[in-house]
N, CA, C and O atoms as a GROMACS GRO file, in nm:
protein
  312
    1ILE      N    1  -1.223   0.273  -1.001
    1ILE     CA    2  -1.303   0.397  -0.987
    1ILE      C    3  -1.353   0.410  -0.843
    1ILE      O    4  -1.353   0.519  -0.786
    2ASN      N    5  -1.396   0.297  -0.784
    2ASN     CA    6  -1.449   0.297  -0.648
    2ASN      C    7  -1.343   0.341  -0.547
    2ASN      O    8  -1.370   0.423  -0.459
    3THR      N    9  -1.223   0.285  -0.559
    3THR     CA   10  -1.113   0.319  -0.469
    3THR      C   11  -1.075   0.466  -0.484
    3THR      O   12  -1.049   0.535  -0.385
    4ARG      N   13  -1.073   0.514  -0.609
    4ARG     CA   14  -1.036   0.652  -0.635
    4ARG      C   15  -1.136   0.748  -0.571
    4ARG      O   16  -1.096   0.850  -0.513
    5SER      N   17  -1.265   0.717  -0.581
    5SER     CA   18  -1.367   0.804  -0.523
    5SER      C   19  -1.356   0.807  -0.370
    5SER      O   20  -1.375   0.911  -0.308
    6LYS      N   21  -1.326   0.692  -0.310
    6LYS     CA   22  -1.306   0.686  -0.165
    6LYS      C   23  -1.185   0.771  -0.125
    6LYS      O   24  -1.189   0.843  -0.025
    7PHE      N   25  -1.080   0.762  -0.205
    7PHE     CA   26  -0.957   0.836  -0.174
    7PHE      C   27  -0.978   0.986  -0.188
    7PHE      O   28  -0.932   1.063  -0.104
    8SER      N   29  -1.046   1.028  -0.295
    8SER     CA   30  -1.073   1.170  -0.315
    8SER      C   31  -1.167   1.223  -0.205
    8SER      O   32  -1.152   1.336  -0.159
    9PHE      N   33  -1.262   1.139  -0.164
    9PHE     CA   34  -1.353   1.174  -0.055
    9PHE      C   35  -1.272   1.197   0.073
    9PHE      O   36  -1.297   1.291   0.148
   10PHE      N   37  -1.175   1.109   0.097
   10PHE     CA   38  -1.089   1.121   0.214
   10PHE      C   39  -1.010   1.251   0.209
   10PHE      O   40  -1.001   1.323   0.309
   11CYS      N   41  -0.952   1.283   0.092
   11CYS     CA   42  -0.873   1.406   0.076
   11CYS      C   43  -0.961   1.529   0.097
   11CYS      O   44  -0.919   1.626   0.160
   12TRP      N   45  -1.083   1.524   0.044
   12TRP     CA   46  -1.176   1.636   0.055
   12TRP      C   47  -1.215   1.659   0.201
   12TRP      O   48  -1.219   1.773   0.247
   13ARG      N   49  -1.242   1.552   0.274
   13ARG     CA   50  -1.281   1.564   0.413
   13ARG      C   51  -1.164   1.609   0.500
   13ARG      O   52  -1.182   1.679   0.600
   14LYS      N   53  -1.044   1.568   0.461
   14LYS     CA   54  -0.924   1.603   0.536
   14LYS      C   55  -0.906   1.755   0.541
   14LYS      O   56  -0.857   1.810   0.640
   15GLY      N   57  -0.947   1.823   0.434
   15GLY     CA   58  -0.934   1.968   0.425
   15GLY      C   59  -1.024   2.043   0.523
   15GLY      O   60  -0.995   2.159   0.556
   16SER      N   61  -1.132   1.980   0.570
   16SER     CA   62  -1.228   2.049   0.657
   16SER      C   63  -1.178   2.061   0.802
   16SER      O   64  -1.235   2.136   0.880
   17GLY      N   65  -1.071   1.989   0.836
   17GLY     CA   66  -1.004   2.009   0.965
   17GLY      C   67  -1.075   1.949   1.085
   17GLY      O   68  -1.019   1.863   1.153
   18GLU      N   69  -1.197   1.993   1.114
   18GLU     CA   70  -1.267   1.952   1.236
   18GLU      C   71  -1.299   1.803   1.238
   18GLU      O   72  -1.304   1.741   1.344
   19HIS      N   73  -1.321   1.744   1.119
   19HIS     CA   74  -1.352   1.601   1.110
   19HIS      C   75  -1.227   1.517   1.086
   19HIS      O   76  -1.236   1.397   1.057
   20TYR      N   77  -1.112   1.581   1.097
   20TYR     CA   78  -0.984   1.517   1.062
   20TYR      C   79  -0.963   1.383   1.132
   20TYR      O   80  -0.942   1.281   1.067
   21GLU      N   81  -0.967   1.383   1.266
   21GLU     CA   82  -0.939   1.261   1.341
   21GLU      C   83  -1.043   1.152   1.316
   21GLU      O   84  -1.009   1.036   1.295
   22LEU      N   85  -1.170   1.190   1.317
   22LEU     CA   86  -1.279   1.097   1.291
   22LEU      C   87  -1.263   1.033   1.153
   22LEU      O   88  -1.282   0.912   1.136
   23GLN      N   89  -1.227   1.117   1.055
   23GLN     CA   90  -1.213   1.069   0.918
   23GLN      C   91  -1.094   0.974   0.904
   23GLN      O   92  -1.101   0.876   0.830
   24ILE      N   93  -0.985   1.003   0.976
   24ILE     CA   94  -0.868   0.913   0.977
   24ILE      C   95  -0.911   0.775   1.027
   24ILE      O   96  -0.876   0.673   0.968
   25LYS      N   97  -0.987   0.773   1.138
   25LYS     CA   98  -1.032   0.646   1.195
   25LYS      C   99  -1.124   0.571   1.098
   25LYS      O  100  -1.110   0.450   1.080
   26MET      N  101  -1.217   0.644   1.036
   26MET     CA  102  -1.312   0.582   0.945
   26MET      C  103  -1.244   0.528   0.819
   26MET      O  104  -1.283   0.424   0.765
   27ASN      N  105  -1.142   0.601   0.772
   27ASN     CA  106  -1.080   0.565   0.645
   27ASN      C  107  -0.950   0.487   0.660
   27ASN      O  108  -0.875   0.470   0.564
   28LYS      N  109  -0.925   0.440   0.783
   28LYS     CA  110  -0.803   0.363   0.809
   28LYS      C  111  -0.793   0.243   0.715
   28LYS      O  112  -0.687   0.216   0.658
   29TYR      N  113  -0.903   0.170   0.699
   29TYR     CA  114  -0.901   0.050   0.615
   29TYR      C  115  -0.894   0.085   0.467
   29TYR      O  116  -0.836   0.010   0.388
   30ASN      N  117  -0.953   0.199   0.428
   30ASN     CA  118  -0.940   0.246   0.290
   30ASN      C  119  -0.795   0.275   0.257
   30ASN      O  120  -0.746   0.238   0.150
   31LEU      N  121  -0.726   0.342   0.350
   31LEU     CA  122  -0.584   0.374   0.330
   31LEU      C  123  -0.500   0.248   0.322
   31LEU      O  124  -0.410   0.238   0.238
   32ILE      N  125  -0.529   0.151   0.408
   32ILE     CA  126  -0.458   0.023   0.405
   32ILE      C  127  -0.477  -0.045   0.269
   32ILE      O  128  -0.382  -0.100   0.213
   33ALA      N  129  -0.600  -0.041   0.217
   33ALA     CA  130  -0.629  -0.100   0.086
   33ALA      C  131  -0.550  -0.030  -0.024
   33ALA      O  132  -0.495  -0.096  -0.113
   34ILE      N  133  -0.544   0.104  -0.019
   34ILE     CA  134  -0.468   0.181  -0.119
   34ILE      C  135  -0.320   0.147  -0.110
   34ILE      O  136  -0.255   0.127  -0.213
   35ILE      N  137  -0.265   0.139   0.013
   35ILE     CA  138  -0.124   0.103   0.032
   35ILE      C  139  -0.096  -0.036  -0.024
   35ILE      O  140   0.007  -0.058  -0.088
   36ASN      N  141  -0.188  -0.131   0.000
   36ASN     CA  142  -0.172  -0.267  -0.054
   36ASN      C  143  -0.168  -0.267  -0.206
   36ASN      O  144  -0.087  -0.339  -0.265
   37VAL      N  145  -0.254  -0.187  -0.269
   37VAL     CA  146  -0.255  -0.176  -0.416
   37VAL      C  147  -0.122  -0.120  -0.465
   37VAL      O  148  -0.066  -0.169  -0.563
   38LEU      N  149  -0.071  -0.016  -0.397
   38LEU     CA  150   0.058   0.044  -0.434
   38LEU      C  151   0.171  -0.058  -0.419
   38LEU      O  152   0.262  -0.063  -0.503
   39GLU      N  153   0.166  -0.139  -0.313
   39GLU     CA  154   0.266  -0.244  -0.292
   39GLU      C  155   0.266  -0.344  -0.406
   39GLU      O  156   0.371  -0.385  -0.455
   40VAL      N  157   0.145  -0.386  -0.449
   40VAL     CA  158   0.133  -0.481  -0.560
   40VAL      C  159   0.192  -0.423  -0.688
   40VAL      O  160   0.264  -0.492  -0.760
   41ILE      N  161   0.162  -0.294  -0.716
   41ILE     CA  162   0.217  -0.227  -0.834
   41ILE      C  163   0.370  -0.224  -0.826
   41ILE      O  164   0.438  -0.250  -0.925
   42LEU      N  165   0.423  -0.191  -0.708
   42LEU     CA  166   0.568  -0.187  -0.686
   42LEU      C  167   0.632  -0.323  -0.711
   42LEU      O  168   0.733  -0.333  -0.779
   43ILE      N  169   0.572  -0.427  -0.654
   43ILE     CA  170   0.623  -0.564  -0.670
   43ILE      C  171   0.621  -0.607  -0.816
   43ILE      O  172   0.718  -0.665  -0.865
   44LEU      N  173   0.510  -0.578  -0.887
   44LEU     CA  174   0.501  -0.612  -1.030
   44LEU      C  175   0.607  -0.536  -1.109
   44LEU      O  176   0.666  -0.590  -1.203
   45GLY      N  177   0.631  -0.410  -1.072
   45GLY     CA  178   0.735  -0.329  -1.136
   45GLY      C  179   0.873  -0.390  -1.117
   45GLY      O  180   0.952  -0.395  -1.211
   46ILE      N  181   0.903  -0.435  -0.995
   46ILE     CA  182   1.032  -0.498  -0.966
   46ILE      C  183   1.048  -0.627  -1.046
   46ILE      O  184   1.155  -0.654  -1.100
   47ILE      N  185   0.940  -0.708  -1.052
   47ILE     CA  186   0.945  -0.832  -1.130
   47ILE      C  187   0.972  -0.803  -1.277
   47ILE      O  188   1.052  -0.871  -1.341
   48THR      N  189   0.905  -0.700  -1.331
   48THR     CA  190   0.924  -0.661  -1.471
   48THR      C  191   1.068  -0.616  -1.495
   48THR      O  192   1.130  -0.657  -1.594
   49LEU      N  193   1.121  -0.533  -1.405
   49LEU     CA  194   1.260  -0.487  -1.418
   49LEU      C  195   1.358  -0.604  -1.410
   49LEU      O  196   1.454  -0.611  -1.486
   50ALA      N  197   1.331  -0.696  -1.318
   50ALA     CA  198   1.416  -0.814  -1.304
   50ALA      C  199   1.414  -0.897  -1.432
   50ALA      O  200   1.517  -0.951  -1.473
   51GLY      N  201   1.297  -0.906  -1.495
   51GLY     CA  202   1.284  -0.978  -1.621
   51GLY      C  203   1.360  -0.910  -1.734
   51GLY      O  204   1.423  -0.977  -1.817
   52ILE      N  205   1.353  -0.777  -1.738
   52ILE     CA  206   1.420  -0.701  -1.845
   52ILE      C  207   1.572  -0.708  -1.829
   52ILE      O  208   1.643  -0.739  -1.924
   53PHE      N  209   1.621  -0.680  -1.710
   53PHE     CA  210   1.766  -0.667  -1.688
   53PHE      C  211   1.832  -0.796  -1.640
   53PHE      O  212   1.954  -0.802  -1.626
   54ARG      N  213   1.749  -0.901  -1.616
   54ARG     CA  214   1.801  -1.028  -1.566
   54ARG      C  215   1.882  -1.009  -1.436
   54ARG      O  216   1.984  -1.074  -1.414
   55ASN      N  217   1.833  -0.918  -1.353
   55ASN     CA  218   1.902  -0.893  -1.226
   55ASN      C  219   1.840  -0.978  -1.116
   55ASN      O  220   1.728  -0.951  -1.072
   56TRP      N  221   1.912  -1.080  -1.073
   56TRP     CA  222   1.858  -1.170  -0.971
   56TRP      C  223   1.853  -1.102  -0.834
   56TRP      O  224   1.775  -1.142  -0.748
   57TRP      N  225   1.938  -1.000  -0.814
   57TRP     CA  226   1.936  -0.931  -0.684
   57TRP      C  227   1.805  -0.857  -0.664
   57TRP      O  228   1.762  -0.837  -0.550
   58LEU      N  229   1.739  -0.816  -0.774
   58LEU     CA  230   1.606  -0.754  -0.761
   58LEU      C  231   1.504  -0.854  -0.708
   58LEU      O  232   1.419  -0.821  -0.626
   59LEU      N  233   1.513  -0.978  -0.759
   59LEU     CA  234   1.422  -1.082  -0.710
   59LEU      C  235   1.451  -1.115  -0.564
   59LEU      O  236   1.359  -1.141  -0.486
   60LEU      N  237   1.578  -1.112  -0.527
   60LEU     CA  238   1.617  -1.134  -0.388
   60LEU      C  239   1.561  -1.023  -0.299
   60LEU      O  240   1.508  -1.048  -0.191
   61LEU      N  241   1.574  -0.898  -0.349
   61LEU     CA  242   1.520  -0.782  -0.279
   61LEU      C  243   1.368  -0.796  -0.261
   61LEU      O  244   1.314  -0.767  -0.154
   62LEU      N  245   1.302  -0.840  -0.368
   62LEU     CA  246   1.157  -0.863  -0.365
   62LEU      C  247   1.120  -0.966  -0.259
   62LEU      O  248   1.023  -0.948  -0.184
   63PHE      N  249   1.198  -1.074  -0.253
   63PHE     CA  250   1.174  -1.178  -0.154
   63PHE      C  251   1.189  -1.123  -0.012
   63PHE      O  252   1.108  -1.155   0.076
   64VAL      N  253   1.291  -1.041   0.010
   64VAL     CA  254   1.314  -0.979   0.141
   64VAL      C  255   1.198  -0.887   0.178
   64VAL      O  256   1.149  -0.890   0.291
   65ILE      N  257   1.154  -0.804   0.081
   65ILE     CA  258   1.040  -0.715   0.104
   65ILE      C  259   0.915  -0.796   0.138
   65ILE      O  260   0.841  -0.761   0.230
   66GLY      N  261   0.891  -0.903   0.062
   66GLY     CA  262   0.775  -0.989   0.085
   66GLY      C  263   0.777  -1.052   0.224
   66GLY      O  264   0.675  -1.060   0.291
   67SER      N  265   0.895  -1.098   0.265
   67SER     CA  266   0.910  -1.159   0.398
   67SER      C  267   0.882  -1.057   0.508
   67SER      O  268   0.814  -1.086   0.605
   68ALA      N  269   0.937  -0.936   0.489
   68ALA     CA  270   0.916  -0.829   0.587
   68ALA      C  271   0.769  -0.792   0.596
   68ALA      O  272   0.716  -0.769   0.705
   69GLU      N  273   0.702  -0.786   0.480
   69GLU     CA  274   0.560  -0.753   0.477
   69GLU      C  275   0.475  -0.856   0.550
   69GLU      O  276   0.388  -0.821   0.630
   70SER      N  277   0.500  -0.985   0.524
   70SER     CA  278   0.421  -1.090   0.588
   70SER      C  279   0.445  -1.091   0.739
   70SER      O  280   0.353  -1.116   0.817
   71GLU      N  281   0.569  -1.064   0.781
   71GLU     CA  282   0.599  -1.055   0.924
   71GLU      C  283   0.524  -0.938   0.987
   71GLU      O  284   0.468  -0.950   1.096
   72LYS      N  285   0.524  -0.824   0.916
   72LYS     CA  286   0.457  -0.704   0.965
   72LYS      C  287   0.307  -0.730   0.981
   72LYS      O  288   0.247  -0.687   1.080
   73ARG      N  289   0.248  -0.800   0.884
   73ARG     CA  290   0.105  -0.830   0.889
   73ARG      C  291   0.073  -0.924   1.006
   73ARG      O  292  -0.028  -0.907   1.074
   74LEU      N  293   0.161  -1.022   1.029
   74LEU     CA  294   0.141  -1.114   1.141
   74LEU      C  295   0.146  -1.039   1.274
   74LEU      O  296   0.068  -1.066   1.364
   75LEU      N  297   0.241  -0.944   1.284
   75LEU     CA  298   0.253  -0.864   1.406
   75LEU      C  299   0.130  -0.776   1.426
   75LEU      O  300   0.083  -0.759   1.538
   76ASN      N  301   0.076  -0.721   1.316
   76ASN     CA  302  -0.041  -0.635   1.324
   76ASN      C  303  -0.166  -0.711   1.367
   76ASN      O  304  -0.254  -0.655   1.432
   77GLN      N  305  -0.174  -0.840   1.332
   77GLN     CA  306  -0.291  -0.921   1.366
   77GLN      C  307  -0.297  -0.953   1.516
   77GLN      O  308  -0.405  -0.971   1.571
   78LYS      N  309  -0.180  -0.961   1.581
   78LYS     CA  310  -0.176  -1.001   1.723
   78LYS      C  311  -0.231  -0.892   1.815
   78LYS      O  312  -0.234  -0.910   1.937
   0.00000   0.00000   0.00000
């Protein structure tokens, strides 16, 4: 509920135009948190599909995505 209210607040403020850039800067970490949640849902979905269809290439794909994500995060920290 907390994340949803932050996100709706962001969308509402985005419509006002003049505070657009300021709001982007303020809500940068909120957006990152939302993206991380979506990534977790996606990964869980891939694991579930891999379990249902016994497709090992999905798990391989997941591993590749995970490796790319951790590399991206390391680059962002520098």
